[in-house]
C-alpha positions in Angstrom: -29.5 -4.0 -17.8 -25.8 -5.1 -18.1 -23.3 -3.2 -16.0 -19.7 -2.9 -16.5 -17.7 -4.1 -13.7 -14.5 -1.9 -14.3 -16.8 1.2 -14.1 -18.1 0.0 -10.9 -15.1 -0.4 -9.3 -13.9 2.9 -10.6 -16.9 4.7 -9.1 -16.5 2.8 -5.9 -12.7 4.3 -5.3 -14.2 7.6 -5.4 -16.1 6.9 -2.2 -12.9 6.8 -0.2 -11.8 10.2 -1.0 -11.2 12.6 1.7 -14.3 14.6 2.7 -12.9 17.7 2.4 -11.1 17.1 -1.1 -14.6 16.1 -1.9 -16.1 19.4 -0.9 -13.3 21.3 -2.5 -14.0 19.8 -5.6 -18.0 20.3 -5.4 -17.1 24.1 -4.7 -14.8 24.6 -7.6 -11.8 24.4 -5.8 -10.0 21.0 -6.7 -7.1 20.7 -5.6 -4.0 21.0 -8.5 -3.3 18.2 -10.4 -6.2 16.3 -9.5 -8.0 14.9 -12.3 -10.7 12.6 -13.1 -8.3 10.3 -14.7 -6.0 10.2 -11.8 -8.8 9.4 -9.6 -9.4 6.3 -11.9 -5.8 5.2 -11.6 -5.7 4.8 -8.0 -6.6 6.8 -4.4 -4.6 6.3 -1.5 -6.7 4.6 1.4 -5.1 7.3 4.1 -6.9 10.6 3.9 -3.4 12.1 5.5 -1.8 10.6 2.3 -4.1 12.3 -0.2 -3.8 15.6 1.6 -0.4 15.2 1.3 -0.5 14.2 -2.2 -2.9 16.9 -3.3 -2.1 19.4 -0.8 
């Protein structure tokens, strides 16, 4: 089975998403302006910066 490295990298970025943001997404309360496309472009490493960006 061949795995596309680009897709793996994109999925791994999602692991650094702040837990409260993940919970909000799973509960259907994703922060306004947050999209999968935006997540694929890059996520700030700091959870504080993520909350400021999507807060």
